[in-house]
N, C-alpha and C positions, 0 to 999 in steps of 0.2 A: 741847478737843482737847489732849491731853497734849503738852507740849514746845513749845507755840506761844503766843507772847505778842503780842497784837494791840495796836498803838499807833496813835494819831492817828485822824483821821476823813476825810471827803471821799473823794478818790480811793483813799486807803489802805483805807477801809472797802469801797469797791466791789470792790477786788481781793480782799479777804478774803471778800466775798460770793461772788465767782466761785470762790474756793477751796472755800468751803463747798458750793457746788452740785456740785462734783466728787465729793463724797462719795456722790452717787447711784450712782456707778459700782460702789460696793460691793455694791449690791443685785443687780447682774447676775451676780455670781460665785456660787460654791456656797454661801457663807454670808457675812454681813456681818462685816467685820473692822475693828478700830481701826487708824487710820492714824497713823503717827508722822510727825514732820517730815521724816525722810529719805524715807519713802514718798511723801509729797506732792511732795517735790522730784523724785523719780524720775518721777512722773506728769506733772509740769510739763515735764520735760526741760530744766530751767534751774537755775542756781545762785542763784536770787533770794534776796536777804537780806530776810527778813520784817520785821526791825526797822527797816530803812532802805530803803524801796523807791525806785527811780529811775523817772522817767517813761518812759524807753526800755524798761526791763524790764517795766513794767506794760503798755505797748502791745504788746510782743512776746507776752506771755502772752495778752492778749485776742485777738490775731490768730490765735494757735495754736488757741485753744478755739472761736472762731467757726467756723474751718474744720472742726474736728472735729464741732461741733454741726450744721452744714449737712449733712455727710456722714451723720451719724447719722439726721437727719430724713429724708433721701432713702432710706436703707435701710428705715426703719420705714414709710415711705409706700408702699413697693413690696412686694406680697404675696410671701411666701417661695416660693410655687409658681411665680411668674413668674421669679424669679431663678434657681432651680436645677432646675426641673422640665423634663426633656426631653420632646419630642413623640414619640408620644402618651402622655399621663399618665392617660387615662381612656377608657372605651369610646366607640366611634364610632357614629353613626347614619347609615345609608345609605338615603335616601328613594327609593322607586320611585313615580313619579307616575302609575301605572296600577294596575289591580286585580290581585290575585294570580292566578297561573296563566298569564300571558302569557310571551312570549319574554324581555322585559326583566326580568320578575320572576325567571325561572329563571336568567338570566345574572347578575343581582345576587346571588342566593343562592350561586352558585358562586364569584363574586368575593369575597363577604363571608367565606366559609369560609377561603379561602386568605389573604386580607388579614389576618384575625384572627391566623392562625398567624405570618405574617411580622412583624406589628407587635407581637405579644404583648399585644393588647387585644381585647376582644370587639367585634364589629361586628354591630349589630342592623339587620335589614332591615325597613323600615316602608312599607307600601303606602299611598299617598295619592292615589287617583284623582279625576278631575273635570276637566271642560272641556278634554279632550284633553291632560291632563297639567299644565295651568296651575296647578291648586290645589297639587300637590306641588312644582312649581318655585317657586311663591310662598312656600311654607313655608320652603324652604331659603334663598331670597333674603333673608328676614327674620331668619334665624338669625344668631347671633354669628359673626363671621369669624375663628374660632379653629381651624378645621380639623377640628372634631368633628361637623359636619353636612354631608353630601355628597348630591348627587342623581345618580342614574344614569338617564338618560332618552334617548329617541329624538329627537335634534335634527333629524332629517330630517322629522318630522311636527309639530314645534312650531309653533303658529300664527304666531309672529313670522317664521319662516323659510319659511312656506308661503303668505304673502300673504293671510292671513285677517284676521278682525276684530282690533282692537287687543288684544293680550294683556295679562294682568295684570302680567307681568314681561318684561324684555328680556334675551335671552341674553348680549348683549354688555355692556349697561349694568350689569346686576345681578349678574354672575357672573365668576369667574376660571376660565378653562379649565384642566383638568388633563390629560385624555387622551381621545382617541377610542379606545375599547377594541375595537370590532368593527363590522362592517357586514354587511348582508344585501341581496341583489339582489331585484328584482321580476321575475317570470316572466310572459311572455305565453303562455297555454295555450288550447287549443281542444278541444272535444269530439271524440272519435275519429270521430264521424259527419261532421264537417266535412272536405271533401276538400281539405285544405291541409297541405302538409308544409314550407312556408316562409312567411315573412312576405309575400313577393310574391304567393304563391298565395292567402293569406288576403285580401289587399287586392283581388285580382281577384274572389274569391268574394263579398266585400261589395259591390264595385262593380256586380256583376251583379244585386244585390238591394238597391237603394237604400232606406234607411230600414227594412229588415227585419231587419238583424242588430244585436244589442245585445251590449255587453261589460259584464261585471260588475266592480265594484271595491268596496272598502270605503269608509268614510265620507269626507266631504269633507276634504281636506287630508292624507289619509294618503298614504304613499308609493305605494301601488298606484293611488290616484286620480290622483296627479300623473303617474305613468308613463302611465296611460291617456290623460290629457288631452294630454300631450306628444305621444304617438303620434297621437292624433286630429288635432291641429292641424298636426303636421309632415307627415302624409301626406294631409291633407284628405279622409280617409275619411268615408263616409256612415254609419258605425256610430254608434250612440247609446249613451250611458252608462246602466247600470242600477245605482244605488247600493245597497249593503248596509251593515249596521252593522259587520261585521267581515270579515276575510279568510276565516275559517271559514264564515261564512254565505254568502259568495260561492261558495266551493268546493262547499258543499252544494247551492246553487242549480244549479251546473253539473252536479253528480251527478244531480239530479232533472230535468234538461233544461229548467230555467227560463231559462237562458242557454246559449249555445253557445261563447262566447268570454269569457275572464276575465284580469284582471291580479291577481296575488296574490304575496305574499312567499314566498320559497323554503321557509321552514319549514312553511307550510301545505301546499304542493305535495309536500313530502318525505313527508308522512304520508297523502297522499290514497289512498283505496281505492275501487274497484280501479284500479291504476295504468294498466291497459290502456284505461281509459275516457278518458284525456286524452293530449294530445300537446303537448310544449313546443316553442315556435318560437323564442324569444329571451329573453335575460336582460339586465338593466341592468348597468352597470359597465364598466370598461375592460378586463376580462379575463373569461374563462369561469369559471364556478363549478366548484371541484373536485368538488362533489357531482353536477353534471350536465355533465361535460366534453364531451358530444356536442351540447350546445345552444349555438348561437352567441350572441354579444352582439348588441345592436341595431345597433351600428356595423358589425359584420361582415355583418349582414343588409341594410345600406344605409340605415339610419335613424340619423342622427347626433345627434339632439336628445333622445333618451330616456335620461336618466341618473339618474332618481330612485332613491334608496337609503334603506333604514332604517339609521341611523347611531347607535350606542349610545355615549354619551360621559358622562364624569364631570365635574361642575362643582362649584365651591365658591362661597360668598358673596363678593361683591366686598369687597376689603379684606383678604382672607386673606394673611398673610405669605408671601413668595415661597419661604422655606426650607421651609415646610410643603407648599406646592404641589410643590416639587422632590422632597420625600420621598415624597409620595403618587404622583407620576408615576413615580418609579423603581420603587416596589413594584408598581404596577398594570401597568407594562410587563413586568416580570419574570413576573407572573402570567399575562397573556394570551399571552405568547410561550413559555410552558413547554409541552412536549409533552403533559404530563398534562392541562392545561386545554384545549388544542386538541383532544385526543382526546375530551374530554367533550362538546364543543359541535359537533364536525364533522358529526355526523349530522343536525343541525338546520339546516344550510345557512348557518351563521354563520361568517364569516371574521374572524379576529383581525387587529387593526391595531397598537394600542399606540403612538399618536402622542406627540409632544412637546406641551407646552402651546402653543408657537408655531404648530405645524402645525394644532392644533385651532382656534386663534384665526383662522388664515387660512381655514379651512373655514367658520367662522361668519361671517366677513366676506364671503366669496364668496356665501353663502346670502342674507345681508342685502342685498348690492349687486345681486343678480340681480333686477331689476325685473320680469323675465318671470314670476316666480312668481305675482305678483298676477293677471296675465292668465291664467296657466295654471290656477290654482285656481278663478278665476271662470268658471263654465261658459259656454262659448260665446264668450269674449273672444278677440280677435285677438292673436296673439303679438306681442311687441315687435320692433322692427327688428333688434335684435342677436341674436334667437333663431335658432339654426341651422335651415336648411331641409333638407328631406329630399333625400338624393342619390338618383339613379336606382337603384331596387332591383334587385339581381341575385339570382336564386334561390340560396338556401343551404338545402339539404335537411338536416333534422336527423336525427341518429342517435337511436335509442330513448333516452329519458331514463333515466339511471342513478340511481335513487333507491330506497334500501331501503324496503320496505313495513313498516308497523308490525306488531307481533306479532299483533294482532287488529284487525278492522275497527272504525273509529270509528263511534260511534252519535251522530251530530250531527243537530241539528234542521234543518228545511228552511224557512228564512224566505224572504220574497220582497222584491223591491226596495222600499225606503222612501224618501220624499223626503229629500234632504239638508237638514239644518237648520243655521242659523247658530249660532255659539257664543253661549250665554246662561249666565251664571254666576248661578244662583239660590241662595237661602239654604238650600233643601232640595229634595229630589227625592221624588216620590210613587210608591210601588210598589203596584200593584194585585195582590192575591192572592185566589184563589178558595178556598172552604172547604166542608167537610162536617163535621158534629159530631152526636154523640148526647147532648150535654149538654142540660139542661133550659133551655128558653127562658124569659126573664123579660120579658114584654111591656111591663111598666111601667118598664123601665129607661130612664134619661135619658142615659146615657153609653154609647158603644160597648163599653167594657171590661166593662160590667155586663149585657150582653144575654144572656150564657150563664152559668149557675151551675155549681157543682161537682157538682150532683145529676144523676142519670141522667134522660135525657129520654124514653127508650123509643121513640124514632124519630129519623130523620136529619133535621137541618135543613140547608139549603143557603143559600149566598150568596157575597158577595164583600166585601172591605174594602180600605181604603186606608191605607197606612203611610208615614210620613215617614222619609227618610234624610237627615240634615243634610249640608250641603256639606262640613263639616270632619270628617265621620265617619271613624273609623279602622277599618281592616280588622280584623274579629274582635271588635269591641266592640259592645255593645248599650247605647248611651248613654242614661242615665237620671238624673234629678235625684238629688242626694245625699239630700235629705230632702223630705218633704211632696210626694211625687210627683204626687198627684192634682191639686194646685193650681198647680204650677210647671212643668209640662211645656211645652216650647217646641220646635215642630217644626224650628226652625232650629238647635237644639242637641241634640235628643234623638230617639230612634227612638220615634215615637208612633203609636198606633192612632187615626187621625183620624176615619174614617167606617166604617159597617157597613151593608150593604144585604142584607136578607133576600129570598130568592127561593124560589118553589116548585120542586119537582124539575124540572118541564118548563121553567120559566123559566131555571133554572140551566144546564141542558144547552143551551138555546137561546143563552144568553149566552156559554157556552164556545165553541160552534161559530161564533158571530158573531165572537168574538175571534180564533179561528183563521183565519177568512176574511179579517178585516181585516189582521191582521199577517202572514198567509201563513206561519204557523209551525205545525208539527205536533208540537211537543215539549212535554212537561209535566214538572214536578218536583213530586212529592207528598211532603211532610214529615209524619212521624208523631212527635209529641213524646214525651218520657218522663215519668217520675214527677215530682211536685212542679211541675206547670205549670198555669197558668190558660189560658183561651181567649186572653186578651190576650197572654200570654207566647208562645203558639204563633204567633199572627199576626205579632208583632214579629220573632220569631226567623226565621220563614220569609222575610220580606221582607229581613232582614239577610243571610241566606245567599245568596238569589237575587241580591241586589245585589253582594255581595262576590266571587262567582265569575263575575259578569257572565253570568248565565244568560239566553239569548236567547228562551227559550220562555215558557210560562205557569206561574208559580209557584202552588202549591196546598198546602193542609195539611188533615189530618184531626185533629180534636181530640176525644179520648175524655175522659170525665168525671173527670180527675185532680182531687184536692182542692186542689192548689197549696199544700200545707203539708208541711213537713219531717217531721212526726211521723205522717203519714198513709201510710206506706209499705205497710203491710198492706192498708189500705182501698183504696189505689190499685191494688194487685195484683188485688183482686177486681173493681174497676171496669174494669180493662184486660181481664180475662177475659171479662166480659159484652159488651165492645165489639167482639169479634172478628166476630160475625155482621153488625154494622152496617158495619164497614170492608170486609168482603167484598162487601156489596151496593154500597157506594160504588165500589169498584174495578171491579166488574162493569159498573156504569153507564158508567164511563170507557172501558172496553175495548169495550163493545158499542155504546154510543149516541153517543160523541164521535167527532170526526174526527182524533183524535190517532193518529199512527203510531209514536211513540216516547215512552214514559213511564218516567221514573226514579223509583224508590221509595227514600226515605231515611228511616230510622228511627233514633231515639236511645234508649238506655237501656231502660226498661220498654216503650217503644213498639215495640221489636222483638218482644215477645211477641205484641202485637196484630197486627202486620204479617205476621210469618212464618206464624202459624197461619191468618190470613185468606187469605193468598196460597196456602198449601198446600191449603186447602179450595176455592179458586176454580177449580182445574183440573177439578173435578167439575161445574162450572156453565157453563163456556164451552168453546168449541172450542180446539184447540191453536193454530189460526191466530190467534184473538183473544188468546190468552194471550201470544203472542209480541210483542204491543205493549209489554209490560213488558221493556224492553231492559236496564235496570240495576237491581239491588237492592243497596243499600248499608246495611250493618248497623254502626252506630257505637256502640261501648261496649255491646253487647247484654247486658241483664240477664236472661239465660236460663241455666238450668242447663247446664253444659258438656256433660255426657253426654247430656242430652235433646237438645241441639242436634245433636251429632254423630250420634246414632242415629236420631232421629225427624224432625228438621227439615231438616238439610243434604241428605239424599237427595232430598227433594221439591224443594228449591230448585235443585239441580244438574240434576234431570230436566227442569226447565222450560226449559232452554237459555238462560236469562237469564244475563247476566254478574253474578256475585255477589262483592262485596267486603266483608271484615270488618275493622274497625279495633279493636284491643285495646291495652291499656296495663297495665304493672305498677305504675303510680303512680296508679291510679284509686281514690281513697279511698272514693267512694260504693259501688263494686262490692266493695271489701274488706269494707265493712260489710254489704252484701247477702249476701256469702258466709257471714258469721256468722249472719245472721238466717235464711237458707234452709238452712244446713247443708251446702252444696256449692259448689264453684267455679263462677264465672260465665263465660260464653263470651267476654265482653269483658275479663276480668281475666287478664293473662298472667303474674301473679306465680308461679303454680304450673306454668306451661307454656302455650304458645299452642295454640289450637285450629286445627289444620292439616288441611284436608280437600281431597282431590283435586277439582278443579272450582271451588274457591273461592279467591280471592286474599286471603290474610290479611296484614294490614299491622300491624307492631308499632309503635305510636305512642308508646312510652315516651320517646323522645328529643325529642318536640315540646315547644315552649315554651308550656305551658298555665299557667293561673292556679291553682296548687295550693292557695292559701290560701282564696280565696273559692269557687272552683269545685270544690275537692277533686279537680282533675285529671279531672273527669268530663264537662265540657262542651266538651272539646277539638275536637269536630267543628265547632263554630261559633265558638269564640273563639281558635283557634290559626291563625296566618297560614300555617304549614306545611301544616296539614290543609286549609284553604280553598284553598290553591294546588294541592294534590294533587287535591282535589275538582273544581277547574276543569279540570285536565287530563283527569280521568276523565269528568266529565259533559258538559262543553262540547266538548272535543276528542275524546272517545272513546278515549283512550289506555289501554292495559292497563298493569299495574304495571311490567313490564320497560322500557317506553318513557317512563316519567314521570320528570321532574326530581326530584332529592332522594331517590330510593329506591335501595336496593342490595339485591341478592338474597342470601338466607341459605339455605344447604342445610339440610335437615331429615332426621333419621334415617328418617322415613317414606318418603323419596324424593320427596315433594312440597315444593318450596321455599316459603318465605314471604319477605316483604320488610320492611325496616325503614328508618326515616328516617336519613339520614346525620347524624353528629354535627356 
């Protein structure tokens, strides 16, 4: 070191060693520099004499540099993002612990859109259904408490607050409350044939018919079940409960005269058709619903203890910093209290709240402390001593319920009461699907996946199979091992074709009708796969779609002899053409010989060629009455010449009086390639313009979150959460495009509008 003369040893050498270590500071600057004696002195901040050090000077230098070293170590040990990064610094994940298509899902998507705008970060909605929401809540509870993983769920039906079996997580122990966003009341409704215009008249009607009047509710622990049990125990009525899986199933049973009385959430009642079929007698809550102002509360009707509500709240993992909680609470309250947001959800019977974290904590504490819930949920239990008793009922005659009808009647299935089951968290669920195929049978096959080849069979084979859906299944995914699929499939982790049962045609129809009788469901969903699919692919995909949209009826598929190979496009086209006559015969059997009264047909890609032509030819083989069993026809990414579709196929579909929906996208790489191969635009490719036909609801799916790399944006009907949510509203709830969450109307020069997914 120029200009520095080192003398002596011992302490003096130690000091010089410290001085030498300081040279590392040079490396932190733009370029290493030679330090002069003056420079070193400036760094030390002292006038130390290098030739004759004093003990005091040495100690002062050591103290200064020890302090600086500790500070430097603390800075280096702390990630830079933690020091300077404001929240949020990356996208957020909003988990919905239920399947796509429900009220919570729709609410979450509306919230996510506006929250992303306000925070300046993307907000992804992920559906994680299972065990009445426990699976999704558990995922969030185990996430890092950093504010980037939230859950939006119905705390009014969570097992821990409903007195049910021990849940996987505890809402108070494992979470930090953020805000109660909204709530929705339960409505007591009766069939118009019941001579009751008030709660008192209904009680008198039931008392005159002891044990003969049943009321329907959804599954055990739901808000409608709780309201029904509160009502039954408070009034000591002799009416008995008829449990159904969902509120939609309950209302369908009411429409089909399976029950005359029902408890259901207001969103389902709002879209009930025909509205003159029902009469609303009372709603839960401490005030009347703005959607049905003529309907009194239970308290007004003289029943004080019926207060069950659906309550939609946002929670964070326990340990999340309070400043993050405060930030999210502020933004969420601003969203739900905005006129725009309130206008979007008003027609669905949802009332916005926007509570503080403390107010939500008090609600959770009240739910937990109410020991009466355990007795209420346990069918037949006596209410606890502190449960309010019914006051003498005074007649409150209801005004006609003011609920706007949906744009078109819902085509919902008609299930029947099923026994309520205790909560069981299994590693996977088994979905049973029925099938028909004209593939060649391989009698010597030892595995279900190999029973049907890609060759033509020349006849229809019938049967059913069982497919696993893992507990941790993600909506829109077809879980498969990364490598060596044949040897490492695990039903607890993957969607697996487990078993296959062959049946003769007569046995198949008998099995179908027995299933209809057992489940008391009269609806079916028939999926027709596209190009590059094996029989196994079709079975797995059908089960996944049925599971993800929570289809309550019988899932089915028809598998034509696709080669299941990317390079077999032309061959697949020929095989699809020859399969038309077999699919027509299969559909004819379902219409004529089964007991279904509502069948939804869903085709994808090249499967649309088979389905549309088979259906068009079917009208010549069966009566118009039988043809009307096909309520919905859904054409997803149809690989059909656009002009052929408009001129030859669409008129026949519209004339059938079935509801027809067409999904198209301008980002469909497979259909872009098909356009080049066939020399003309495809009906499912909107790149050159959408196919808009009067009588068909065309949906532009360009904006949906598809997997463009692996799926070429072509499999969006099954792997996009947005599409699956939309399909649930369409198939399960029977809502037309103008009434479905996430769609907006777009005018078209033809005068016939189409719809697109909101950005």
